[in-house]
Structures are given as C-alpha cells and as structure tokens.
C-alpha positions in Angstrom: 3.7 -51.8 -30.9 7.1 -51.7 -29.3 7.9 -52.4 -25.7 8.6 -48.8 -24.7 5.5 -47.5 -26.6 3.3 -50.0 -24.7 4.9 -49.0 -21.3 4.3 -45.3 -22.1 0.7 -45.9 -23.1 0.1 -47.9 -19.9 1.6 -45.1 -17.8 -0.7 -42.6 -19.5 -3.7 -44.8 -18.9 -2.8 -45.3 -15.3 -2.3 -41.5 -14.9 -5.7 -40.8 -16.6 -7.3 -43.3 -14.4 -5.9 -41.7 -11.3 -7.2 -38.3 -12.3 -10.6 -39.6 -13.2 -10.7 -41.5 -9.9 -9.9 -38.2 -8.1 -12.7 -36.3 -9.9 -15.1 -39.2 -9.2 -14.3 -38.9 -5.5 -14.5 -35.1 -5.5 -17.9 -35.2 -7.3 -19.4 -37.0 -4.3 -19.1 -33.7 -2.4 -21.9 -31.2 -2.9 -19.5 -28.2 -2.9 -17.4 -29.5 -5.8 -18.6 -27.9 -9.0 -17.8 -28.9 -12.6 -18.8 -26.2 -15.1 -18.7 -26.7 -18.9 -17.8 -23.3 -20.4 -19.5 -22.9 -23.8 -18.3 -19.5 -24.8 -15.7 -18.6 -27.5 -13.3 -20.9 -25.6 -15.0 -24.2 -24.7 -13.4 -25.8 -21.7 -14.2 -27.5 -18.4 -13.9 -25.5 -15.1 -13.8 -27.4 -11.8 -13.4 -26.0 -8.3 -14.5 -26.3 -4.7 -16.9 -23.4 -4.1 -16.3 -23.4 -0.4 -12.6 -22.9 -0.9 -12.4 -20.8 -4.1 -13.0 -17.1 -4.2 -15.9 -16.3 -6.6 -14.6 -12.7 -7.1 -11.4 -14.1 -8.6 -13.4 -16.5 -10.8 -15.8 -13.8 -12.1 -13.4 -10.9 -12.4 -10.1 -12.5 -13.5 -10.7 -16.0 -14.9 -14.0 -15.9 -16.9 -13.2 -12.6 -18.6 -10.0 -14.1 -19.9 -11.9 -16.9 -21.7 -13.8 -14.6 -24.0 -11.2 -14.6 -26.7 -12.0 -17.0 -29.6 -8.4 -18.1 -30.4 -7.6 -19.9 -27.1 -7.2 -23.5 -28.2 -4.7 -24.7 -25.7 -3.9 -24.4 -22.0 -0.8 -22.4 -22.8 -2.9 -19.8 -24.6 -5.4 -19.7 -21.7 -2.6 -19.3 -19.2 -1.3 -16.2 -21.1 -4.8 -14.7 -21.3 -5.7 -15.0 -17.6 -4.3 -12.2 -15.4 -3.6 -14.3 -12.2 -0.1 -15.0 -10.8 1.4 -18.4 -10.2 -0.7 -20.3 -12.8 0.8 -23.7 -13.6 0.1 -26.6 -16.0 0.4 -30.1 -14.8 -0.8 -33.7 -15.3 0.2 -35.0 -11.9 -2.9 -36.2 -10.0 -1.4 -35.8 -6.6 -0.6 -32.1 -7.3 -4.0 -31.5 -8.7 -5.6 -33.0 -5.6 -3.5 -30.8 -3.3 -4.2 -27.6 -5.2 -8.0 -28.2 -5.6 -8.3 -28.8 -1.8 -6.4 -25.5 -1.3 -9.0 -23.5 -3.4 -7.4 -23.6 -6.9 -9.6 -23.5 -10.0 -8.9 -26.3 -12.5 -9.4 -25.8 -16.3 -9.3 -28.7 -18.8 -9.9 -28.4 -22.6 -12.1 -31.5 -22.4 -13.3 -33.5 -19.4 -11.1 -36.5 -20.2 -7.8 -34.5 -20.6 -5.0 -35.5 -18.3 -3.3 -32.1 -18.5 -4.9 -29.3 -16.5 -4.4 -25.6 -15.8 -4.2 -24.7 -12.0 -5.2 -21.2 -11.1 -4.8 -19.8 -7.5 -8.2 -18.6 -6.3 -8.2 -19.4 -2.6 -10.6 -17.5 -0.5 -9.2 -15.9 2.6 -11.4 -16.6 5.7 -10.2 -15.7 9.1 -10.4 -13.2 11.9 -8.5 -9.9 11.9 -5.5 -9.2 14.0 -6.6 -8.4 17.6 -5.1 -7.7 21.0 -3.5 -10.5 23.0 -5.9 -12.3 25.3 -3.6 -14.5 27.3 -0.3 -12.5 27.4 -1.9 -9.1 27.8 0.4 -6.1 28.6 -0.5 -2.7 29.9 2.1 -1.0 27.7 3.7 -2.1 24.4 2.3 -3.5 21.2 -1.3 -4.7 21.1 -1.1 -7.2 18.2 -1.5 -10.9 18.6 -1.1 -13.8 16.2 -4.1 -15.1 14.3 -4.9 -18.4 12.7 -3.5 -17.5 9.3 0.1 -18.4 8.7 0.6 -15.7 6.1 -0.8 -13.0 8.3 1.5 -14.1 11.1 4.5 -14.0 8.8 3.5 -10.5 7.9 3.5 -9.5 11.6 7.0 -10.9 12.0 8.5 -9.5 8.8 7.4 -6.0 9.4 9.2 -6.2 12.8 12.3 -7.9 11.3 12.8 -6.4 7.8 16.0 -8.4 7.1 16.8 -10.6 4.1 18.5 -12.9 6.6 15.1 -13.7 8.1 14.7 -17.3 6.8 11.5 -19.2 6.5 11.4 -23.0 5.8 8.0 -24.6 5.2 6.9 -28.2 5.7 3.6 -30.1 5.4 2.8 -32.2 8.5 -0.1 -34.5 9.1 -0.9 -37.4 6.8 -4.6 -36.3 6.6 -4.5 -32.6 7.3 -1.3 -31.7 5.4 -0.9 -28.7 7.7 1.6 -25.9 6.7 4.3 -25.5 9.3 6.9 -22.7 9.1 10.3 -22.7 10.8 11.6 -19.2 11.2 15.1 -18.0 12.2 17.7 -15.3 11.4 20.5 -16.7 9.2 23.9 -15.8 10.6 22.6 -15.6 14.2 20.8 -18.9 14.8 23.0 -21.9 15.4 23.0 -24.5 12.6 22.8 -27.4 15.1 19.6 -26.0 16.6 18.1 -25.5 13.2 19.0 -29.0 12.0 17.6 -30.5 15.2 14.3 -28.7 14.9 14.0 -29.6 11.2 14.8 -33.2 11.8 12.3 -33.7 14.6 9.6 -32.0 12.5 10.3 -34.2 9.5 10.1 -37.3 11.7 6.6 -36.5 12.9 4.3 -39.3 11.5 0.8 -38.3 12.7 -2.5 -38.1 10.8 -3.4 -34.5 12.0 -1.8 -31.3 13.1 -4.4 -29.0 14.4 -2.4 -26.6 16.6 1.2 -25.7 17.6 0.6 -27.5 20.9 0.7 -30.8 19.1 4.2 -30.0 17.8 5.3 -28.9 21.3 4.5 -32.3 22.7 5.9 -34.3 19.7 9.3 -32.7 19.4 10.0 -32.1 23.2 13.1 -33.7 24.5 11.2 -35.4 27.4 7.5 -35.9 26.6 6.9 -37.3 30.1 7.9 -34.1 31.9 5.2 -31.8 33.3 7.4 -28.8 32.4 6.9 -27.2 29.0 10.2 -27.3 27.0 9.1 -25.0 24.2 7.8 -21.5 24.9 4.3 -20.8 23.6 3.5 -17.2 22.8 0.7 -15.3 21.0 2.8 -12.0 20.8 4.7 -11.2 17.7 7.0 -8.8 19.7 8.0 -11.6 22.0 8.7 -13.9 19.1 10.8 -11.2 17.4 12.8 -10.8 20.6 13.5 -14.6 20.6 14.6 -14.5 16.9 17.0 -11.7 17.5 18.6 -13.7 20.4 19.3 -16.5 18.0 16.3 -18.7 18.7 14.1 -20.6 16.3 10.3 -20.1 16.0 7.7 -22.6 14.8 4.4 -21.4 13.4 1.5 -23.6 12.4 -1.2 -22.7 9.9 -4.5 -22.5 11.9 -2.9 -21.8 15.2 -2.8 -18.4 16.9 0.2 -19.4 19.0 3.9 -19.8 18.0 6.6 -21.8 19.6 10.2 -20.6 20.3 13.1 -22.8 21.2 15.5 -23.5 22.8 14.1 -22.0 26.0 15.0 -22.0 29.7 12.8 -22.1 32.8 13.5 -18.5 33.7 11.8 -17.3 30.5 8.5 -18.6 31.7 8.5 -16.0 34.5 9.4 -13.0 32.4 6.6 -10.9 31.0 6.6 -8.6 28.0 5.9 -5.7 30.3 9.4 -6.3 31.8 11.0 -4.7 28.7 8.6 -1.8 28.4 9.3 -0.3 31.8 12.4 0.9 33.7 14.7 -1.9 34.7 14.3 -1.2 38.4 10.6 -1.8 38.3 10.9 -4.8 36.0 13.4 -6.4 38.4 11.1 -5.9 41.4 8.0 -7.3 39.6 10.0 -10.3 38.3 11.2 -11.1 41.8 7.7 -10.8 43.1 6.6 -13.2 40.4 9.2 -15.7 41.4 8.3 -15.4 45.1 4.6 -15.9 44.2 5.4 -19.1 42.4 7.4 -20.5 45.3 4.6 -19.5 47.7 2.0 -21.1 45.5 3.9 -24.4 45.4 5.0 -24.6 49.0 2.5 -22.8 51.2 -0.1 -25.6 51.6 2.6 -28.3 51.9 4.3 -26.4 54.7 0.9 -26.0 56.4 0.5 -29.8 56.4 4.1 -30.5 57.4 4.1 -28.1 60.4 0.7 -29.0 61.8 1.3 -32.8 61.3 5.0 -33.2 62.3 6.4 -29.9 63.6 4.1 -28.3 66.1 7.0 -26.8 68.0 7.8 -24.5 65.1 4.6 -22.6 65.5 5.0 -19.4 67.7 2.9 -19.4 70.8 0.9 -16.3 69.8 -0.1 -18.0 66.5 -0.6 -21.4 68.0 -3.7 -20.3 70.0 -5.2 -18.8 66.8 -4.7 -22.1 64.9 -6.0 -24.3 67.7 -9.2 -22.2 68.0 -9.7 -22.2 64.2 -9.3 -26.0 64.1 -11.2 -26.9 67.3 -14.3 -28.2 65.5 -12.6 -29.5 62.3 -13.2 -33.3 62.0 -10.5 -33.9 59.4 -6.7 -34.1 59.6 -4.7 -31.2 57.9 -4.0 -33.3 54.8 -7.6 -34.1 54.0 -8.6 -30.5 54.8 -6.0 -29.2 52.3 -6.9 -31.7 49.6 -10.6 -30.7 49.9 -9.9 -27.0 49.5 -7.3 -27.5 46.7 -9.7 -29.7 44.7 -12.4 -27.1 45.2 -10.2 -24.4 43.8 -9.4 -26.6 40.8 -13.1 -27.2 40.2 -13.8 -23.4 40.3 -10.9 -22.8 37.8 -12.1 -25.4 35.4 -15.7 -24.2 35.6 -14.6 -20.6 35.1 -12.5 -21.6 32.1 -15.1 -23.7 30.3 -18.2 -21.5 30.8 -18.8 -18.3 28.7 -16.7 -15.3 29.8 -19.3 -13.4 31.8 -20.8 -16.5 33.4 -17.3 -17.8 34.2 -16.2 -14.7 36.0 -19.4 -14.8 38.1 -18.9 -18.4 39.0 -15.2 -17.8 39.9 -15.9 -14.9 42.2 -19.3 -15.7 43.7 -18.6 -19.5 43.9 -15.3 -19.0 45.7 -16.9 -16.6 48.3 -20.0 -18.8 48.9 -18.2 -22.1 49.0 -15.4 -20.7 51.2 -17.8 -19.1 53.7 -20.0 -22.2 53.8 -17.0 -24.5 54.3 -15.8 -22.5 57.3 -19.3 -22.3 58.8 -19.9 -26.0 58.4 -16.6 -26.8 60.2 -15.0 -28.5 57.2 -12.0 -26.2 57.1 -10.3 -23.6 59.1 -10.1 -19.8 58.4 -6.3 -20.0 58.4 -6.1 -22.7 55.7 -8.8 -20.9 53.6 -6.6 -17.8 53.6 -3.5 -19.8 52.7 -5.2 -21.6 49.8 -6.8 -18.5 48.4 -3.4 -16.7 48.5 -1.8 -19.7 46.9 -4.3 -19.7 44.0 -3.9 -15.9 43.6 -0.1 -16.3 43.5 -0.3 -18.9 40.8 -2.1 -16.4 38.6 1.0 -14.1 38.5 2.8 -16.3 36.0 2.9 -14.6 32.6 2.9 -17.8 30.6 -0.2 -20.0 30.8 1.7 -23.3 30.2 3.8 -23.0 33.4 0.8 -22.0 35.5 -0.7 -25.4 34.7 2.5 -27.1 35.7 2.4 -25.2 39.0 -1.1 -26.4 39.6 0.1 -30.0 39.2 3.4 -30.0 41.1 2.0 -28.8 44.4 0.2 -32.1 45.1 3.5 -34.2 45.3 4.7 -31.6 47.8 1.5 -32.0 49.9 1.9 -35.8 49.9 5.6 -35.6 50.9 4.7 -33.2 53.7 2.1 -35.6 55.1 4.5 -38.6 55.0 7.8 -37.1 56.3 7.1 -33.5 57.2 9.7 -30.9 56.1 12.1 -33.7 55.2 9.5 -34.9 52.7 9.1 -31.4 51.3 12.9 -31.2 50.9 13.0 -34.6 49.2 10.3 -33.7 46.7 12.1 -30.4 46.0 15.4 -32.3 45.4 13.6 -34.6 43.0 12.1 -31.7 41.0 15.5 -29.8 40.9 17.2 -33.0 39.7 14.6 -33.4 37.0 15.1 -29.8 35.9 18.8 -30.2 35.8 18.6 -33.2 33.5 15.8 -31.6 31.3 16.8 -30.2 27.9 15.1 -27.9 25.3 16.2 -28.9 21.8 19.4 -30.3 23.2 20.3 -27.3 25.4 20.1 -27.1 29.3 16.6 -26.2 30.4 17.8 -25.1 33.9 20.3 -22.6 32.5 21.6 -20.1 33.6 21.2 -21.6 37.0 22.8 -24.9 36.0 25.2 -24.8 34.3 25.9 -21.5 35.9 26.3 -18.7 33.3 26.9 -15.3 34.9 26.4 -13.4 31.6 22.9 -14.8 31.2 22.0 -13.8 34.7 21.6 -10.2 33.5 18.2 -11.1 32.2 17.1 -14.0 34.5 16.0 -13.2 38.1 16.7 -9.5 37.5 16.7 -7.4 34.4 19.6 -5.1 34.0 19.5 -2.0 31.7 19.8 -2.7 27.9 23.3 -1.2 27.7 24.5 -3.9 30.2 23.2 -6.7 28.0 25.9 -6.6 25.4 25.9 -10.3 24.6 23.1 -12.6 23.4 22.2 -15.6 25.7 24.8 -18.3 25.7 22.4 -21.2 25.9 21.2 -20.5 22.3 24.8 -20.8 21.0 24.3 -17.9 18.6 26.8 -17.6 15.7 27.0 -13.9 16.4 27.0 -13.4 20.2 27.6 -9.6 20.4 24.6 -7.4 20.4 26.3 -4.1 21.4 29.9 -2.9 21.4 30.9 -2.7 25.1 32.8 0.5 24.4 29.6 2.1 23.0 27.2 0.8 25.7 27.4 3.9 28.0 27.8 6.6 25.4 25.1 9.2 25.4 25.8 11.8 22.8 24.2 15.2 22.8 22.9 16.8 19.6 25.8 19.2 19.4 28.5 16.5 19.8 
C-alpha cells in the first residue's frame, strides 16, 4: 500500500471515529433517537426529538422513503420534498446541525456520509406589545426571542435590498446566532468594520442575551453609562437604521442594540415622533428637568442644611426647623436611610410577581414613609423630596439610563456632605468630564453638546418638525447625509396643483 493510500485511509478512519464518537455521546441523552427504517428503503434515521418537528418527519421525510429504488443518499435527497437538504461527512457540521434540530439519514449505521434534513421545531412566544418602552400611540409590536421573527419585523418596515444582514456565531458553548444589520450605502463602513471586529474578538463560553454584547464591545466597560442603546421596539430600531446606525440582534433575546449612540437619545421616547413637535419638545424638556431634579435634589438638601443655612428663605426656614426638631440624625444619614428604603422598595417590586409587586411598591411606600415620620426618623420635607426624586427618575424612557441615574445620585450626596455646593459642583464636573471622554463605537457619546453640532440639535433637547430635519445626524457619519431636499421641505401641494 502506497504512502498516499495509507494517509487517505487513516484520514477516513479518523473521520469515522469522530462521527462514531459524536453518536456515542449523543446516545447518552434520552431525547436522541436512532430509528432503523426497514421499509422499501432501509436506512438509519437519527434526530433529537426535543429539537426536531415530528410533523416534518411524518409528513415530508418518511413518505419520501417509500420508493424501492432509493439506494443512495443522492436518490433520497431527490425524493424528499424539503428545502436545503445537504450531504456531508464532516463530523463538526453534523454535530452543529443535529443540535439545531436537523434529521440525519445514513444508509448504514457505520457510514461516514450522511444526509442532513432541516426539521427544526419553532418554539417561542408570539409578537406582543412592548412592556418596557410602551407608547400610547404608534406601533404596538415588540421584539421576541426568535431572531428570524425579529428580522421579519425589521424587513417589513424597511423593504430595501440594501438592508444587509451579517450573521455570526458567538459563544464557545452556546454558539448563539448574532446578526449585524445596517443599510448599505447609508451606514459608515468604519462603524460597520468596528462592530464586526469587536464581535469577532469576543471569546466567551456563553451568549444568552444582547446585554452580554453591550458590555463586551463597549468602549469603556467601567463606565456606569450605557454606550449602546437597548430597545425592544422594531420601529425605534428602524429609525436608527435609516439614520445610518448599526443594529445588533441576538437569537434568544427580545432586545436589540443600536450604535453608535449619544446621551440625548436615552431621553427621547418613541411617543416624541408620534405627536406634534410642540408637545414632543415640551415633554422632552420636562423629562430632562426630571432627570436633573432626580440626581441633584437630595444632594442640594444635604448641602444647604449642612453648609449653607443662609440660603434658606426665612419663611421656609421655620418650616424646616419644626420638621427636623425631633430628628436625631444629621441630614446625610437621614437622606441615605430614605434613599436606601426607596431602592429596597424598587427591588422588591421588580422581583415579585406583577400584582404583588405593585401592592408592595404603593402600600409599602405609604406605610414606611408615614411610620418613619411618626417615629421621628426623617422629616416631612425630605420625605416629599425623596418621593419626588424617585418619581422623576421614572420619567426616563430607556430603562438602562434609569439604573444609571439611581447610582450616580450617591456620589453627589457624598460630595454635598463633604464640601457643600462646591462638592456638588466638583462631582458634576467629574461626570461631565467623563461624558466628554466617553465614546460609542468610536464616536463622541456627549454629542451634539460636545463637540457642538448645531444641525444635530434639531432633534436633541427639542424636536423640530420633520421638514426641518433635512440631514441625518452627523455623529453616525452616514455615507448619504441628506434625508430631504431643502428646497422641497416646505412644499405642500394641493390636489389640483
């Protein structure tokens, strides 16, 4: 036997051994079935019954094996009316397809070459209304855990051949499907390559949700501020794609990521684009004011009562003195007790079942607040401020940034206790400096505030009419920046013109 013949035979033996090892491992699982078909076409059928659809097996595969002249896998392939059937002898591919729900057919149990037939069962919930980013008006569809269903929701909103989808498998153990979506000709190539490179560099054993990716590809993983926008709304993702941004979807996750993003996007709600621009602007400004109030209110209370009594008006000073007459704690301890109580109520409400959680949040807040005032542990004034602060933090339309707001108020409280208003100013300067340095996929996160971009301010703190937004946002660096011809922006033709 020649050298090359021996090498070829050894490769075949190694390959056969690999396939047999795979089948031996799979047979240890109760849901892996090996069926010896003894009809006109004798063969061996193997599949995972928990992953394969029995309807496809019984209605499409088994009826095709009734012919008596099917003596090869090629003949069986022609007889079975299922799309995307393939023949292979690669053990790695067989393993991948079996675990995805494919049916494997062999002529004999020791054959290396097999027929792979798609028969995956589709298990998952139906498309429902958004639960986190709920809107009063506008679309009522939300992403689900199926990547294919989510792509359907996107493609029906953007029926363009330029809508490009690139798919990867991430996770050494889970092999999770991850899709990168963008509009070719609008999205910047640099942003696309950056996202693809960072995704390919992920070396982790599991990828359960899109939030894993948001943490792994962020420019600064130590920042409390989210650098990719998380959304469950297909309409919001569509809007991001049209602006030249990139979307990331993960199979098994009902949330998608869009990037690059800026901090002002976390305070714009979907409702802002479904109502007149005057109302949208007012509500957006109210939202921004609420966030500032939520972050600064308790720290200003501590700073003024501890270091700056002279700033309190005389009419209000008497009220504050009377409310704090029997309080044994300094303002800082009083604030921390109430803030931690609010956080405990939030966590309890979030972890308990919906109906019980609502009851705990409302009744618990009223009972604990009233008892704390009656027991002389806190003042009425601070209780009102903390309650309004918690209420203001709920106005943020994106859940990620609301968690950040909950965290960043504590450094402000500590700074207020140490140095008063100067301490509050110092902490504010530190956070603004951090935001200025922060980036989202290589683009400034603090835009359009810094660097200042006047054209992007049309949809930042205020929302101007659509006919005034003739350019796509500059921070995404789109290849095609023009959305609307400026000369056609104000034209309103009648039917007889």
